[in-house]
TIRO-2110 file (N, C-alpha, C; in Angstrom, 1 decimal):
// TIRO-2110
64.0, 152.5, 69.5, N, 1, A
65.2, 152.9, 68.4, CA, 1, A
66.7, 152.3, 68.9, C, 1, A
67.5, 151.5, 68.1, N, 2, A
68.5, 151.3, 68.5, CA, 2, A
69.8, 151.6, 67.6, C, 2, A
70.8, 151.7, 68.1, N, 3, A
72.1, 151.7, 67.3, CA, 3, A
72.1, 153.2, 66.7, C, 3, A
73.0, 153.4, 65.8, N, 4, A
73.4, 154.7, 65.0, CA, 4, A
72.0, 154.9, 64.0, C, 4, A
71.7, 156.1, 63.9, N, 5, A
70.8, 156.3, 62.6, CA, 5, A
71.7, 156.6, 61.3, C, 5, A
71.1, 155.9, 60.3, N, 6, A
71.9, 155.9, 59.0, CA, 6, A
71.0, 156.4, 58.1, C, 6, A
71.7, 157.3, 57.2, N, 7, A
70.8, 157.9, 55.9, CA, 7, A
71.3, 157.2, 54.8, C, 7, A
70.3, 156.7, 53.7, N, 8, A
70.7, 156.1, 52.5, CA, 8, A
69.7, 156.2, 51.6, C, 8, A
70.1, 155.8, 50.3, N, 9, A
69.2, 156.0, 49.5, CA, 9, A
68.4, 154.5, 49.4, C, 9, A
67.2, 154.6, 48.9, N, 10, A
66.2, 153.6, 49.1, CA, 10, A
66.5, 152.5, 48.4, C, 10, A
66.5, 151.4, 48.8, N, 11, A
66.8, 149.9, 48.3, CA, 11, A
65.6, 149.2, 48.1, C, 11, A
65.5, 148.5, 46.9, N, 12, A
64.4, 147.9, 46.5, CA, 12, A
63.7, 146.8, 47.6, C, 12, A
64.6, 146.3, 48.4, N, 13, A
64.1, 145.5, 49.5, CA, 13, A
63.3, 146.3, 50.6, C, 13, A
63.4, 147.7, 50.4, N, 14, A
62.7, 148.3, 51.6, CA, 14, A
61.5, 148.9, 51.1, C, 14, A
61.1, 148.6, 50.0, N, 15, A
60.0, 149.4, 49.4, CA, 15, A
58.6, 149.1, 50.0, C, 15, A
58.4, 147.7, 50.6, N, 16, A
57.1, 147.4, 51.3, CA, 16, A
57.2, 148.0, 52.5, C, 16, A
58.1, 148.2, 53.3, N, 17, A
58.4, 148.8, 54.6, CA, 17, A
58.1, 150.2, 54.6, C, 17, A
58.7, 150.9, 53.3, N, 18, A
58.3, 152.4, 52.9, CA, 18, A
56.9, 152.7, 53.0, C, 18, A
56.2, 151.9, 52.3, N, 19, A
54.7, 152.3, 52.1, CA, 19, A
54.0, 152.0, 53.5, C, 19, A
54.6, 151.0, 54.4, N, 20, A
53.9, 150.9, 55.5, CA, 20, A
54.3, 152.2, 56.6, C, 20, A
55.4, 152.5, 56.3, N, 21, A
56.1, 153.7, 57.1, CA, 21, A
55.2, 155.0, 56.7, C, 21, A
55.2, 155.6, 55.7, N, 22, A
54.5, 156.6, 55.0, CA, 22, A
53.0, 156.6, 55.3, C, 22, A
52.5, 155.4, 55.1, N, 23, A
51.0, 155.4, 55.7, CA, 23, A
50.8, 155.6, 57.0, C, 23, A
51.7, 155.0, 57.8, N, 24, A
51.6, 155.2, 59.3, CA, 24, A
51.9, 156.5, 59.8, C, 24, A
52.9, 157.4, 59.1, N, 25, A
52.9, 158.4, 59.4, CA, 25, A
51.9, 159.6, 59.0, C, 25, A
51.1, 159.4, 57.9, N, 26, A
49.9, 160.3, 57.6, CA, 26, A
48.4, 160.0, 57.8, C, 26, A
48.2, 158.5, 57.8, N, 27, A
46.8, 158.4, 57.7, CA, 27, A
46.7, 157.1, 58.7, C, 27, A
45.3, 156.9, 59.1, N, 28, A
44.9, 156.1, 60.0, CA, 28, A
45.1, 156.4, 61.5, C, 28, A
44.9, 155.4, 62.4, N, 29, A
44.9, 155.5, 63.7, CA, 29, A
46.2, 155.6, 64.1, C, 29, A
47.1, 154.7, 63.6, N, 30, A
48.4, 154.8, 64.0, CA, 30, A
49.1, 156.3, 63.9, C, 30, A
48.9, 157.1, 62.8, N, 31, A
49.4, 158.2, 62.5, CA, 31, A
49.0, 159.3, 63.7, C, 31, A
47.9, 158.9, 64.4, N, 32, A
47.4, 160.0, 65.5, CA, 32, A
48.3, 160.0, 66.5, C, 32, A
49.3, 159.0, 66.5, N, 33, A
50.1, 158.8, 67.7, CA, 33, A
51.4, 160.1, 67.8, C, 33, A
51.6, 160.6, 66.3, N, 34, A
52.3, 161.6, 66.2, CA, 34, A
51.7, 162.9, 65.8, C, 34, A
52.5, 163.8, 65.5, N, 35, A
52.0, 165.1, 65.2, CA, 35, A
51.9, 165.6, 63.7, C, 35, A
52.2, 164.8, 62.9, N, 36, A
52.1, 165.1, 61.5, CA, 36, A
51.0, 164.3, 60.9, C, 36, A
50.1, 163.7, 61.5, N, 37, A
49.0, 162.9, 61.0, CA, 37, A
48.1, 163.9, 60.0, C, 37, A
47.5, 163.5, 59.0, N, 38, A
46.5, 164.2, 58.2, CA, 38, A
45.1, 163.4, 58.5, C, 38, A
45.1, 162.5, 59.5, N, 39, A
43.9, 161.6, 59.6, CA, 39, A
42.6, 162.4, 59.8, C, 39, A
42.8, 163.6, 60.5, N, 40, A
41.5, 164.4, 60.8, CA, 40, A
41.4, 165.5, 59.6, C, 40, A
42.0, 165.4, 58.5, N, 41, A
41.7, 166.2, 57.3, CA, 41, A
41.4, 165.5, 56.3, C, 41, A
41.9, 164.2, 56.1, N, 42, A
41.7, 163.2, 55.0, CA, 42, A
40.8, 161.9, 55.4, C, 42, A
40.0, 161.6, 54.7, N, 43, A
39.4, 160.2, 55.1, CA, 43, A
40.2, 159.3, 54.4, C, 43, A
40.3, 157.9, 54.9, N, 44, A
41.0, 156.7, 54.3, CA, 44, A
42.2, 156.7, 54.9, C, 44, A
42.9, 155.3, 54.8, N, 45, A
44.1, 155.0, 55.4, CA, 45, A
45.3, 154.8, 54.7, C, 45, A
45.1, 155.4, 53.5, N, 46, A
46.4, 155.2, 52.3, CA, 46, A
46.8, 156.3, 52.2, C, 46, A
48.1, 156.8, 52.3, N, 47, A
48.9, 158.0, 51.5, CA, 47, A
49.5, 157.5, 50.4, C, 47, A
50.0, 156.4, 50.2, N, 48, A
50.6, 155.7, 49.1, CA, 48, A
50.4, 154.3, 49.0, C, 48, A
50.8, 153.7, 48.0, N, 49, A
50.9, 152.3, 47.9, CA, 49, A
52.1, 152.1, 46.8, C, 49, A
52.6, 150.6, 46.7, N, 50, A
53.7, 150.1, 46.3, CA, 50, A
53.5, 150.7, 44.6, C, 50, A
52.5, 150.4, 43.7, N, 51, A
52.5, 151.0, 42.4, CA, 51, A
52.8, 152.6, 42.3, C, 51, A
52.4, 153.4, 43.3, N, 52, A
52.6, 155.0, 43.3, CA, 52, A
53.8, 155.3, 43.6, C, 52, A
54.6, 154.4, 44.5, N, 53, A
55.9, 154.7, 44.7, CA, 53, A
57.0, 154.4, 43.6, C, 53, A
56.6, 153.2, 42.9, N, 54, A
57.3, 152.9, 41.8, CA, 54, A
57.1, 153.8, 40.6, C, 54, A
56.0, 154.2, 40.5, N, 55, A
55.7, 155.3, 39.5, CA, 55, A
56.8, 156.8, 39.7, C, 55, A
56.8, 157.0, 41.0, N, 56, A
57.5, 158.3, 41.2, CA, 56, A
59.0, 158.0, 41.1, C, 56, A
59.4, 156.9, 41.5, N, 57, A
60.8, 156.5, 41.4, CA, 57, A
61.1, 156.4, 39.9, C, 57, A
60.5, 156.1, 38.9, N, 58, A
60.7, 156.0, 37.7, CA, 58, A
60.7, 157.3, 37.1, C, 58, A
60.6, 158.5, 37.6, N, 59, A
61.0, 159.8, 37.0, CA, 59, A
62.1, 159.9, 37.0, C, 59, A
62.8, 160.7, 35.8, N, 60, A
64.2, 161.2, 35.8, CA, 60, A
64.6, 162.0, 37.2, C, 60, A
65.7, 161.9, 37.8, N, 61, A
65.8, 162.9, 38.9, CA, 61, A
65.5, 162.5, 40.2, C, 61, A
64.5, 161.5, 40.3, N, 62, A
63.9, 161.2, 41.6, CA, 62, A
64.8, 160.1, 42.5, C, 62, A
64.4, 160.6, 43.7, N, 63, A
65.4, 159.7, 44.7, CA, 63, A
64.4, 159.7, 46.0, C, 63, A
64.7, 158.5, 46.7, N, 64, A
64.0, 158.5, 48.0, CA, 64, A
65.1, 158.0, 49.2, C, 64, A
65.4, 159.1, 50.0, N, 65, A
66.2, 158.9, 51.1, CA, 65, A
65.7, 158.1, 52.4, C, 65, A
66.2, 157.2, 52.8, N, 66, A
65.8, 156.5, 54.2, CA, 66, A
66.3, 156.9, 55.4, C, 66, A
65.9, 156.7, 56.5, N, 67, A
66.6, 157.0, 57.8, CA, 67, A
66.4, 155.7, 58.5, C, 67, A
67.2, 154.8, 59.0, N, 68, A
67.0, 153.7, 59.7, CA, 68, A
68.1, 153.5, 60.9, C, 68, A
67.8, 152.7, 61.8, N, 69, A
68.7, 152.4, 62.8, CA, 69, A
69.1, 150.8, 62.4, C, 69, A
69.9, 150.3, 63.2, N, 70, A
70.3, 149.1, 62.8, CA, 70, A
69.1, 147.8, 62.6, C, 70, A
68.0, 148.1, 62.8, N, 71, A
67.0, 147.2, 62.7, CA, 71, A
65.6, 147.6, 62.0, C, 71, A
65.3, 149.1, 62.0, N, 72, A
64.0, 149.7, 61.7, CA, 72, A
64.1, 150.6, 60.7, C, 72, A
63.3, 150.7, 59.7, N, 73, A
63.1, 151.8, 59.0, CA, 73, A
62.2, 153.0, 59.5, C, 73, A
62.8, 154.3, 59.9, N, 74, A
62.2, 155.2, 60.7, CA, 74, A
61.7, 156.5, 60.1, C, 74, A
62.2, 156.8, 59.0, N, 75, A
61.9, 157.8, 58.1, CA, 75, A
62.5, 157.7, 56.9, C, 75, A
61.6, 158.8, 55.9, N, 76, A
62.3, 158.9, 54.5, CA, 76, A
61.8, 160.4, 54.0, C, 76, A
62.2, 160.3, 53.0, N, 77, A
61.9, 161.8, 52.2, CA, 77, A
62.0, 161.4, 50.6, C, 77, A
61.2, 161.8, 49.9, N, 78, A
61.2, 162.0, 48.5, CA, 78, A
61.6, 163.2, 47.8, C, 78, A
62.7, 162.9, 47.0, N, 79, A
63.4, 164.2, 46.4, CA, 79, A
63.2, 164.0, 44.9, C, 79, A
62.8, 165.2, 43.9, N, 80, A
62.7, 165.2, 42.8, CA, 80, A
63.3, 166.5, 42.1, C, 80, A
64.3, 166.4, 41.3, N, 81, A
65.1, 167.4, 40.7, CA, 81, A
64.3, 167.9, 39.5, C, 81, A
64.0, 169.4, 39.5, N, 82, A
63.3, 170.0, 38.6, CA, 82, A
64.1, 171.1, 38.2, C, 82, A
64.9, 171.1, 37.3, N, 83, A
65.8, 172.2, 36.8, CA, 83, A
66.9, 172.5, 37.9, C, 83, A
67.0, 173.7, 38.3, N, 84, A
68.0, 174.3, 39.2, CA, 84, A
67.3, 173.9, 40.8, C, 84, A
66.0, 173.3, 41.1, N, 85, A
65.3, 173.3, 42.1, CA, 85, A
65.2, 171.8, 42.5, C, 85, A
65.0, 171.4, 43.7, N, 86, A
64.6, 170.2, 44.3, CA, 86, A
63.4, 170.1, 45.0, C, 86, A
62.4, 169.4, 44.5, N, 87, A
61.1, 169.2, 45.3, CA, 87, A
61.3, 168.4, 46.2, C, 87, A
60.8, 168.5, 47.6, N, 88, A
60.9, 167.7, 48.8, CA, 88, A
59.6, 167.4, 48.9, C, 88, A
59.2, 165.9, 49.1, N, 89, A
57.8, 165.6, 49.5, CA, 89, A
58.0, 164.4, 50.3, C, 89, A
56.9, 164.1, 50.6, N, 90, A
56.6, 163.0, 51.7, CA, 90, A
57.7, 162.7, 52.9, C, 90, A
58.0, 163.6, 53.3, N, 91, A
58.9, 163.5, 54.4, CA, 91, A
58.0, 162.5, 55.6, C, 91, A
58.5, 161.7, 56.1, N, 92, A
57.4, 160.9, 56.8, CA, 92, A
58.6, 160.2, 57.8, C, 92, A
58.1, 160.1, 59.3, N, 93, A
58.8, 159.7, 60.5, CA, 93, A
58.0, 159.0, 61.1, C, 93, A
58.3, 157.8, 61.5, N, 94, A
57.4, 156.9, 61.9, CA, 94, A
56.8, 157.6, 63.1, C, 94, A
55.4, 157.3, 63.5, N, 95, A
54.8, 158.1, 64.8, CA, 95, A
55.8, 157.7, 66.3, C, 95, A
56.1, 156.7, 66.2, N, 96, A
56.8, 156.1, 67.5, CA, 96, A
58.2, 156.9, 67.6, C, 96, A
58.7, 157.3, 66.3, N, 97, A
60.0, 157.8, 66.5, CA, 97, A
60.0, 159.4, 66.3, C, 97, A
59.0, 159.9, 66.2, N, 98, A
58.8, 161.5, 66.2, CA, 98, A
59.5, 162.3, 67.3, C, 98, A
60.1, 163.3, 67.1, N, 99, A
60.4, 164.1, 68.1, CA, 99, A
62.0, 163.7, 68.5, C, 99, A
62.6, 162.6, 67.7, N, 100, A
63.8, 162.3, 68.0, CA, 100, A
65.0, 162.9, 67.0, C, 100, A
64.6, 163.9, 66.2, N, 101, A
65.5, 164.3, 65.2, CA, 101, A
65.7, 163.7, 64.0, C, 101, A
65.0, 162.8, 63.7, N, 102, A
65.0, 162.2, 62.2, CA, 102, A
64.4, 163.0, 61.4, C, 102, A
63.5, 163.9, 61.4, N, 103, A
63.1, 164.9, 60.4, CA, 103, A
64.1, 165.8, 60.0, C, 103, A
64.9, 166.4, 60.8, N, 104, A
65.9, 167.2, 60.7, CA, 104, A
67.2, 166.5, 60.0, C, 104, A
67.4, 165.4, 60.2, N, 105, A
68.4, 164.6, 59.7, CA, 105, A
68.0, 164.6, 58.2, C, 105, A
67.0, 164.0, 58.0, N, 106, A
66.5, 164.1, 56.4, CA, 106, A
66.4, 165.3, 55.6, C, 106, A
66.2, 166.3, 56.6, N, 107, A
66.1, 167.7, 55.8, CA, 107, A
67.6, 168.0, 55.4, C, 107, A
68.5, 167.7, 56.3, N, 108, A
70.1, 168.0, 56.1, CA, 108, A
70.6, 167.2, 55.0, C, 108, A
70.2, 165.9, 55.0, N, 109, A
70.5, 165.2, 53.8, CA, 109, A
69.9, 165.7, 52.6, C, 109, A
68.8, 166.2, 52.6, N, 110, A
68.2, 166.5, 51.4, CA, 110, A
68.9, 168.0, 50.8, C, 110, A
69.3, 168.5, 51.6, N, 111, A
70.0, 169.9, 51.2, CA, 111, A
71.4, 169.3, 50.9, C, 111, A
71.8, 168.4, 51.2, N, 112, A
73.4, 167.9, 50.6, CA, 112, A
73.0, 167.0, 49.4, C, 112, A
71.7, 166.5, 49.3, N, 113, A
71.6, 165.9, 47.8, CA, 113, A
71.4, 166.9, 46.9, C, 113, A
70.8, 168.1, 47.1, N, 114, A
70.5, 169.2, 46.4, CA, 114, A
71.8, 169.9, 46.0, C, 114, A
72.8, 170.3, 46.7, N, 115, A
74.0, 170.6, 46.5, CA, 115, A
74.8, 169.7, 45.5, C, 115, A
74.7, 168.4, 45.8, N, 116, A
75.4, 167.6, 44.9, CA, 116, A
74.8, 167.4, 43.5, C, 116, A
73.8, 167.9, 43.3, N, 117, A
72.9, 167.9, 42.2, CA, 117, A
73.0, 169.5, 41.4, C, 117, A
73.9, 170.3, 42.1, N, 118, A
73.9, 171.6, 41.8, CA, 118, A
72.5, 172.5, 41.8, C, 118, A
71.7, 172.2, 42.4, N, 119, A
70.4, 173.0, 42.8, CA, 119, A
70.6, 173.8, 43.6, C, 119, A
70.0, 175.1, 43.5, N, 120, A
69.9, 176.1, 44.3, CA, 120, A
68.9, 176.3, 45.3, C, 120, A
67.9, 175.5, 45.2, N, 121, A
66.7, 175.7, 46.1, CA, 121, A
66.1, 174.5, 46.4, C, 121, A
65.4, 174.4, 47.3, N, 122, A
64.4, 173.2, 47.7, CA, 122, A
63.0, 173.6, 47.9, C, 122, A
62.1, 173.1, 47.3, N, 123, A
60.6, 173.6, 47.6, CA, 123, A
59.8, 172.5, 47.8, C, 123, A
58.6, 172.7, 48.3, N, 124, A
57.6, 171.9, 48.7, CA, 124, A
56.3, 172.3, 48.8, C, 124, A
55.3, 171.4, 48.8, N, 125, A
53.8, 171.9, 48.9, CA, 125, A
53.6, 171.2, 50.2, C, 125, A
52.9, 172.2, 51.2, N, 126, A
52.3, 171.8, 52.4, CA, 126, A
50.7, 171.9, 52.5, C, 126, A
49.8, 171.3, 53.1, N, 127, A
48.6, 171.3, 53.1, CA, 127, A
48.5, 172.8, 54.0, C, 127, A
47.6, 173.7, 53.3, N, 128, A
47.5, 174.9, 54.0, CA, 128, A
47.0, 175.2, 55.5, C, 128, A
46.3, 174.2, 55.9, N, 129, A
45.9, 174.2, 57.4, CA, 129, A
46.6, 173.3, 58.4, C, 129, A
47.8, 172.9, 57.8, N, 130, A
48.8, 172.1, 58.8, CA, 130, A
49.8, 173.3, 59.4, C, 130, A
49.4, 174.2, 60.3, N, 131, A
50.0, 175.1, 60.7, CA, 131, A
51.1, 174.8, 61.5, C, 131, A
51.1, 173.8, 62.3, N, 132, A
52.3, 173.3, 63.1, CA, 132, A
53.5, 172.8, 62.5, C, 132, A
53.1, 172.0, 60.9, N, 133, A
54.0, 171.7, 60.0, CA, 133, A
54.7, 172.8, 59.5, C, 133, A
53.9, 173.7, 58.9, N, 134, A
54.4, 174.9, 58.2, CA, 134, A
55.3, 175.5, 59.1, C, 134, A
55.3, 175.9, 60.4, N, 135, A
55.9, 176.4, 61.3, CA, 135, A
57.3, 175.5, 61.6, C, 135, A
57.0, 174.3, 61.5, N, 136, A
58.4, 173.6, 61.7, CA, 136, A
59.3, 173.7, 60.8, C, 136, A
58.6, 173.9, 59.5, N, 137, A
59.5, 173.7, 58.4, CA, 137, A
60.1, 175.4, 58.2, C, 137, A
59.4, 176.1, 58.7, N, 138, A
59.9, 177.8, 58.7, CA, 138, A
61.2, 177.9, 59.6, C, 138, A
61.0, 177.2, 60.9, N, 139, A
62.0, 177.1, 61.6, CA, 139, A
63.3, 176.5, 61.1, C, 139, A
63.1, 175.6, 60.0, N, 140, A
64.3, 175.2, 59.3, CA, 140, A
64.7, 175.9, 58.1, C, 140, A
64.3, 177.2, 58.1, N, 141, A
64.8, 177.9, 56.8, CA, 141, A
63.8, 178.0, 55.7, C, 141, A
62.9, 177.5, 55.5, N, 142, A
61.9, 177.5, 54.5, CA, 142, A
61.1, 178.6, 54.6, C, 142, A
60.6, 179.4, 53.7, N, 143, A
59.7, 180.5, 53.6, CA, 143, A
58.5, 180.4, 52.6, C, 143, A
57.6, 180.8, 53.1, N, 144, A
56.3, 180.8, 52.0, CA, 144, A
56.5, 181.7, 50.8, C, 144, A
56.3, 181.2, 49.7, N, 145, A
56.2, 181.9, 48.4, CA, 145, A
55.5, 182.6, 48.2, C, 145, A
54.1, 182.6, 48.7, N, 146, A
52.9, 183.2, 48.2, CA, 146, A
52.3, 182.4, 47.3, C, 146, A
52.7, 181.3, 46.6, N, 147, A
52.1, 180.6, 45.6, CA, 147, A
51.0, 179.4, 46.6, C, 147, A
50.0, 179.0, 45.9, N, 148, A
49.2, 178.0, 46.2, CA, 148, A
49.0, 177.1, 45.1, C, 148, A
48.7, 175.7, 45.5, N, 149, A
48.1, 174.8, 44.3, CA, 149, A
46.9, 174.1, 44.8, C, 149, A
46.3, 173.7, 44.1, N, 150, A
45.1, 172.9, 44.5, CA, 150, A
45.4, 171.5, 45.0, C, 150, A
44.6, 171.1, 46.1, N, 151, A
45.1, 169.8, 46.6, CA, 151, A
44.2, 168.8, 45.8, C, 151, A
45.1, 167.9, 45.1, N, 152, A
44.5, 167.1, 43.9, CA, 152, A
45.0, 166.0, 44.0, C, 152, A
44.9, 165.2, 45.2, N, 153, A
45.5, 163.9, 45.2, CA, 153, A
44.3, 163.0, 44.9, C, 153, A
44.8, 161.6, 44.3, N, 154, A
43.9, 160.6, 43.7, CA, 154, A
43.0, 160.4, 45.0, C, 154, A
41.8, 160.2, 44.6, N, 155, A
40.8, 159.6, 45.6, CA, 155, A
41.1, 158.3, 46.2, C, 155, A
41.8, 157.3, 45.5, N, 156, A
42.4, 156.4, 46.1, CA, 156, A
43.3, 156.5, 47.3, C, 156, A
43.7, 157.7, 47.7, N, 157, A
44.6, 158.1, 48.6, CA, 157, A
43.9, 159.1, 49.7, C, 157, A
42.5, 158.9, 49.7, N, 158, A
41.8, 159.7, 50.7, CA, 158, A
41.0, 160.9, 50.1, C, 158, A
39.9, 161.1, 51.0, N, 159, A
39.1, 162.2, 50.3, CA, 159, A
39.0, 163.4, 51.4, C, 159, A
39.5, 164.3, 50.9, N, 160, A
39.4, 165.6, 52.3, CA, 160, A
38.0, 165.8, 53.0, C, 160, A
38.1, 166.0, 54.0, N, 161, A
36.9, 166.2, 55.0, CA, 161, A
36.5, 167.7, 55.2, C, 161, A
37.5, 168.5, 54.6, N, 162, A
37.2, 170.0, 54.3, CA, 162, A
38.0, 170.6, 53.1, C, 162, A
37.7, 171.6, 52.6, N, 163, A
38.4, 172.2, 51.5, CA, 163, A
39.7, 172.6, 51.7, C, 163, A
40.8, 172.0, 51.1, N, 164, A
42.2, 172.1, 51.4, CA, 164, A
43.0, 172.4, 50.2, C, 164, A
44.0, 173.1, 50.4, N, 165, A
45.0, 173.4, 49.0, CA, 165, A
46.4, 173.5, 49.9, C, 165, A
47.3, 173.4, 48.8, N, 166, A
48.7, 173.5, 49.2, CA, 166, A
49.3, 174.9, 49.0, C, 166, A
50.0, 175.3, 50.1, N, 167, A
51.1, 176.2, 49.8, CA, 167, A
52.4, 176.0, 49.7, C, 167, A
53.1, 176.7, 48.8, N, 168, A
54.5, 176.3, 48.4, CA, 168, A
55.5, 177.0, 49.5, C, 168, A
56.4, 176.3, 49.9, N, 169, A
57.5, 176.7, 50.7, CA, 169, A
58.7, 176.5, 49.9, C, 169, A
59.7, 177.4, 50.2, N, 170, A
61.1, 177.4, 49.4, CA, 170, A
62.1, 177.6, 50.4, C, 170, A
63.3, 177.0, 50.3, N, 171, A
64.7, 177.4, 50.8, CA, 171, A
65.9, 177.7, 49.9, C, 171, A
66.3, 178.6, 49.8, N, 172, A
67.7, 178.8, 48.8, CA, 172, A
68.7, 178.0, 49.6, C, 172, A
69.4, 177.2, 48.6, N, 173, A
70.7, 176.4, 49.2, CA, 173, A
71.8, 177.0, 48.8, C, 173, A
72.8, 177.1, 49.4, N, 174, A
74.2, 177.6, 48.8, CA, 174, A
74.8, 176.2, 48.3, C, 174, A
75.4, 176.4, 47.2, N, 175, A
76.0, 175.5, 46.6, CA, 175, A
77.5, 175.4, 46.9, C, 175, A
END
């Protein structure tokens, strides 16, 4: 990592790099170098692809924030406004850059984005067996809502190795 970290809205020329970043953070052998890997839970090497990213970005109220240094895309987060709430998903940090505060910077930027949209909360879904990740979000003010959702990822993005479901976490945001 070189230089100062910069948070920005995804630019079109970063799309392919973003696909590589997200996949390296969640799936495949590279992801096992970090602590956010799903590789032991889900077979397959893809978490997303270019058509899937284009599809989510076409939704009204969608944005992807990126974190980079002078040369390298290091992290990202997908945000989707839903009424007075902001859905946070696909928070990804390069396995080589995990533990450097990039995830925290992206959470802070997400909260600022929520306030700019007059949202009063941020919510997300996390795979229920990702205990360390859930605890990390809880340390950053997110709480369990008691809601669960089925794990319904497209088969092209991996097949669960065990039964999985999502839990919903939420954080109130002061406007």
